[in-house]
C-alpha positions as CSV (number, residue, x, y, z in Angstrom):
1,M,69.7,70.5,55.8
2,A,70.2,72.0,59.2
3,L,70.0,68.6,60.9
4,S,72.6,67.0,58.6
5,R,75.0,69.9,59.2
6,L,74.6,69.5,63.0
7,R,75.3,65.8,62.7
8,Q,78.4,66.3,60.7
9,C,79.7,68.9,63.3
10,A,79.0,66.5,66.2
11,V,80.8,63.6,64.5
12,S,83.9,65.8,63.7
13,A,84.0,67.1,67.3
14,A,83.9,63.5,68.7
15,R,86.7,62.4,66.5
16,S,88.9,65.4,67.5
17,S,88.3,64.7,71.2
18,R,89.2,61.0,70.8
19,R,92.5,62.0,69.1
20,A,93.3,64.5,71.8
21,T,92.6,61.9,74.5
22,A,94.9,59.4,72.8
23,T,97.6,61.9,72.4
24,H,97.4,63.0,76.0
25,A,97.6,59.3,77.2
26,S,100.6,58.6,75.1
27,V,102.4,61.7,76.4
28,A,101.6,60.7,80.0
29,A,102.9,57.2,79.4
30,R,106.2,58.6,78.0
31,H,106.5,60.9,80.9
32,R,106.1,58.1,83.4
33,Q,108.8,56.1,81.6
34,N,111.3,59.0,81.5
35,S,110.5,60.3,85.0
36,S,113.0,60.0,87.7
37,F,110.2,59.3,90.2
38,A,109.3,56.0,88.8
39,K,108.9,53.1,91.2
40,V,112.3,51.4,91.9
41,E,112.3,47.7,92.5
42,E,114.0,46.8,95.8
43,V,117.0,44.5,95.4
44,P,117.6,42.0,98.2
45,L,120.9,42.0,100.0
46,Q,122.8,39.0,98.5
47,T,126.5,39.6,99.1
48,P,128.5,41.0,102.0
49,E,129.3,44.0,99.8
50,D,125.6,44.8,99.5
51,W,125.2,44.6,103.2
52,T,128.2,46.9,103.8
53,N,126.8,49.5,101.3
54,F,123.4,49.3,103.0
55,Q,125.0,50.0,106.4
56,L,127.1,52.9,105.0
57,K,124.0,54.5,103.5
58,R,122.1,54.2,106.8
59,A,125.1,55.7,108.7
60,E,125.2,58.6,106.2
61,Y,121.4,59.2,106.7
62,E,121.7,59.2,110.5
63,T,124.7,61.6,110.3
64,L,122.6,63.9,108.1
65,L,119.7,63.8,110.6
66,D,122.0,64.5,113.5
67,T,123.7,67.4,111.7
68,F,120.6,69.2,110.6
69,G,118.2,68.0,113.4
70,E,119.2,70.8,115.7
71,Y,117.8,73.3,113.2
72,G,114.4,71.7,113.1
73,S,111.5,71.2,115.5
74,T,112.1,69.6,118.8
75,Q,108.5,68.2,119.1
76,T,108.2,64.5,119.1
77,R,105.4,62.0,119.9
78,D,106.6,61.8,123.5
79,N,106.6,65.5,124.3
80,T,103.5,66.6,122.4
81,F,99.8,66.0,123.3
82,Q,98.1,62.9,122.0
83,P,94.4,62.1,122.5
84,H,95.2,58.9,124.4
85,H,97.4,60.7,127.0
86,S,94.4,61.7,129.1
87,L,93.7,58.0,129.7
88,H,97.1,56.3,129.9
89,R,99.3,59.3,130.9
90,P,97.2,61.7,133.0
91,V,98.6,65.0,134.2
92,A,99.2,65.9,137.8
93,P,96.9,68.4,139.5
94,S,99.6,71.1,139.5
95,D,100.1,70.7,135.7
96,I,96.5,71.0,134.6
97,T,95.7,74.0,132.4
98,L,92.8,75.7,130.8
99,S,94.0,74.8,127.4
100,A,93.9,71.1,128.3
101,L,90.3,71.5,129.5
102,I,89.3,73.3,126.3
103,A,91.0,70.6,124.2
104,S,89.0,67.9,125.9
105,G,85.7,69.8,125.3
106,A,85.0,70.5,128.9
107,H,83.4,73.9,128.2
108,F,80.5,72.6,126.2
109,G,77.2,72.4,128.1
110,H,73.7,71.5,127.1
111,S,71.1,73.6,125.4
112,Q,70.2,76.9,127.0
113,K,66.6,75.7,127.5
114,R,67.8,72.8,129.6
115,M,70.1,74.8,131.9
116,N,69.5,74.3,135.6
117,P,68.8,77.6,137.5
118,N,71.4,76.6,140.1
119,F,74.1,76.3,137.5
120,V,74.0,79.9,136.5
121,P,77.1,80.9,138.6
122,Y,79.2,78.4,136.6
123,A,77.9,79.5,133.1
124,Y,80.1,81.8,131.0
125,G,77.4,82.5,128.4
126,V,75.5,81.1,125.5
127,R,76.8,80.4,122.0
128,A,74.4,79.3,119.2
129,G,71.9,78.2,121.8
130,I,74.5,76.1,123.7
131,T,75.6,77.0,127.3
132,I,79.3,77.6,127.6
133,I,80.8,76.5,130.9
134,D,83.1,79.0,132.6
135,L,86.4,77.1,133.0
136,D,87.8,79.7,135.3
137,H,85.5,78.2,137.9
138,T,86.1,74.6,136.8
139,L,89.9,74.7,137.2
140,P,90.0,75.7,140.9
141,L,87.2,73.4,141.8
142,L,89.0,70.5,140.0
143,R,92.1,71.3,142.0
144,R,90.1,71.4,145.2
145,A,88.6,67.9,144.4
146,A,92.2,66.6,143.8
147,Q,93.2,67.9,147.3
148,V,90.2,66.1,148.8
149,V,91.2,62.8,147.1
150,R,94.8,63.2,148.1
151,G,93.8,63.9,151.7
152,V,91.5,60.9,151.9
153,A,94.1,58.6,150.5
154,A,96.8,60.0,152.8
155,R,94.7,59.0,155.8
156,G,94.3,55.5,154.5
157,G,90.8,56.0,153.1
158,S,89.2,54.1,150.2
159,V,88.0,55.9,147.0
160,V,85.4,54.5,144.6
161,F,85.3,55.8,141.0
162,V,81.8,55.4,139.4
163,G,81.3,55.6,135.6
164,T,78.5,53.4,134.3
165,R,78.7,54.3,130.6
166,A,80.5,51.9,128.2
167,D,83.0,54.6,127.3
168,L,83.9,55.3,130.9
169,R,84.7,51.8,132.1
170,S,88.3,51.9,131.1
171,A,88.7,55.3,132.7
172,V,87.4,54.2,136.1
173,R,89.3,50.9,136.0
174,L,92.6,52.6,135.3
175,A,91.9,55.2,137.9
176,A,91.3,52.6,140.6
177,E,94.4,50.6,139.6
178,R,96.6,53.7,140.1
179,M,95.5,53.9,143.7
180,G,96.2,50.2,144.4
181,K,94.4,48.6,147.3
182,Q,92.7,51.9,148.3
183,G,91.0,52.3,144.9
184,Y,87.8,50.7,143.6
185,H,85.6,51.2,140.6
186,V,82.0,50.6,139.4
187,G,81.7,50.4,135.7
188,E,78.6,48.3,135.0
189,R,75.8,49.3,137.4
190,W,75.4,50.5,140.9
191,L,73.2,48.0,142.7
192,P,70.5,49.7,144.7
193,G,71.0,49.1,148.4
194,T,74.8,48.7,148.2
195,L,75.3,51.1,151.1
196,T,71.8,51.5,152.7
197,N,71.2,47.7,152.7
198,K,74.8,46.5,153.1
199,V,74.0,43.8,155.7
200,H,71.8,42.0,153.1
201,M,74.2,42.7,150.2
202,F,77.4,41.6,151.9
203,G,76.4,39.6,154.9
204,P,76.7,40.5,158.7
205,E,80.1,39.0,159.1
206,T,81.6,40.9,156.2
207,V,80.1,44.2,157.4
208,R,81.4,43.5,160.9
209,D,84.9,42.5,159.9
210,E,85.6,44.6,156.9
211,Q,85.0,48.2,155.7
212,V,82.1,48.2,153.3
213,V,81.3,51.9,153.2
214,P,83.9,53.9,151.2
215,D,85.4,57.1,152.4
216,L,84.9,59.0,149.1
217,V,83.0,58.4,145.9
218,V,83.8,60.0,142.5
219,F,81.0,60.1,139.9
220,L,81.8,60.7,136.2
221,N,78.1,60.6,135.2
222,P,76.0,61.6,138.2
223,I,72.5,61.7,136.6
224,P,72.3,58.0,135.8
225,N,73.6,57.2,139.3
226,I,71.4,59.6,141.3
227,H,70.3,56.7,143.5
228,A,73.9,56.0,144.4
229,I,74.3,59.7,145.3
230,R,71.3,59.4,147.6
231,E,72.8,56.4,149.3
232,C,76.1,58.2,149.8
233,A,74.2,61.1,151.4
234,L,72.3,58.8,153.7
235,E,75.6,57.1,154.8
236,H,77.4,60.5,155.1
237,V,79.9,59.7,152.4
238,P,81.4,62.7,150.6
239,T,81.0,62.8,146.9
240,I,82.7,64.4,143.9
241,G,80.9,64.6,140.5
242,I,81.2,66.1,137.0
243,V,78.3,68.5,136.8
244,D,76.9,69.6,133.5
245,S,74.7,72.6,132.8
246,N,71.5,70.6,133.1
247,V,72.4,69.3,136.6
248,D,72.0,70.9,140.0
249,P,75.5,71.3,141.4
250,R,74.1,70.7,145.0
251,I,73.6,67.0,144.4
252,V,77.3,66.3,145.2
253,M,79.5,67.7,147.9
254,Y,82.4,68.8,145.6
255,P,81.0,69.6,142.1
256,I,83.3,70.0,139.0
257,P,81.4,72.0,136.3
258,A,82.3,70.3,133.0
259,N,80.9,68.4,130.1
260,D,79.7,65.1,131.5
261,E,79.1,63.6,128.0
262,S,82.6,64.0,126.7
263,T,84.7,60.9,127.1
264,R,88.0,62.9,126.9
265,T,86.8,65.2,129.7
266,A,85.9,62.3,131.9
267,E,89.2,60.6,131.2
268,L,91.1,63.8,132.0
269,I,89.3,64.4,135.3
270,A,89.4,60.8,136.4
271,G,93.1,60.5,135.6
272,L,94.0,63.7,137.4
273,L,92.1,62.7,140.5
274,S,93.7,59.2,140.5
275,V,97.1,60.8,140.3
276,A,96.3,62.9,143.3
277,G,95.1,59.7,145.0
278,R,98.3,57.9,144.2
279,E,100.2,60.8,145.8
280,G,98.1,60.4,148.9
281,V,98.7,56.6,148.9
282,A,102.5,57.3,148.8
283,I,102.2,59.7,151.7
284,H,100.2,57.1,153.7
285,Q,102.8,54.4,153.1
286,E,105.6,56.7,154.2
287,E,103.8,57.5,157.4
288,Q,103.2,53.8,158.0
289,A,106.9,53.1,157.4
290,K,107.9,55.8,159.9
291,I,105.5,54.5,162.5
292,A,106.8,50.9,162.0
293,A,110.4,52.1,162.3
294,L,109.7,54.1,165.5
295,T,107.9,51.1,167.0
296,A,110.9,48.8,166.2
297,N,113.3,51.3,167.8
298,R,111.3,51.5,170.9
299,R,111.1,47.7,171.3
300,G,114.9,47.5,170.7
301,S,115.7,50.2,173.3
302,R,113.8,48.5,176.1
303,P,116.0,46.7,178.6
304,S,115.6,43.0,178.9
305,Y,115.0,41.1,182.1
306,Q,118.5,39.6,182.0
307,D,120.1,43.1,181.8
308,M,118.0,44.2,184.8
309,A,119.1,41.2,186.8
C-alpha cells in the first residue's frame, strides 16, 4: 500500500512540473514577441530619401555625443595604457614611473631559497615565499643605464641588444631599429667566440677595416648568455643587464634589478633604453652636421691663389 501511494505521488508531481514548464515557456515566448528589445531587421538603403534620413540620424547622434561628451571621461585608447605600448610605444627615461614597473611585473623575483646573497641590497622583502624586488633601487639604476646608452650613442658608438628567448626577439629587433645604423640585436643565439675569436669568425680583412667589437651590450636574459658576458669582460666591453633575485648583480657592469622572466618588463626596459639611444643618435648627428658646416665655412673663407696674385 505504501509503495502504491508513493508511486501515485511521484506521477502527480511529474505532471504538475511539466505543466509549469510549458506555461513558463509560453509566457516567455509571448514576452519575446511583445518586447521592444526584439531583434530588428536591417533594411537596406534603396532610395535617396533613405540615404538622407540615414545621414540625418548620424548627424543627430554625433551632435548628441559632442554635446554631452564634455561631461564624460576624457580617457581614450590613445591616452591610456595598453599592454602593447611597452613594445611599440615605449616611454622616455624621464617619463618612467614606479607604477609602470609594477604594472609590468618587474617587482616579482624568484623563490626565497634561490636568492643570491649578493642580491640582498636590492630585495624589498619576501611575500608567500617569493622575493620582492625593491623598485626604489630599480628606477634610479634604470635611468643610469639609459644615460649610459645615450652617452655611448652620442659619441657614435654601437649598441647591441641581446635577448635569446623567443618572446624577446621582437623587443630586441625593435630596439635596434630605433637606433638606426648604431643599433644591432641578437635574438637567436650568441655564437661562442664572436668577440674573443673575431678574426676566425669575421676574417682578418673585416676585423682590420670595420668595427667588430661593440661599444655597449644590453642583455635582457643574462643567465643563458653568461658566455657572452665573459667575452665582453675579456674585450673590456661595458654591459647592461636585467638582474633577477637568483643572479649575482656583479656579472654585468650596470645591473638593473627586475624580473628577467617577464616579457612586459623586458619590453619596457629595452624600449626605454632604445629611446635613450635614439636621443643619443640625434645628438651625434647634430654634432656631425655642425662639424661639417664649420669645415665648409673654413674652406670657403680661405683665399684662392688668383686672389693672392
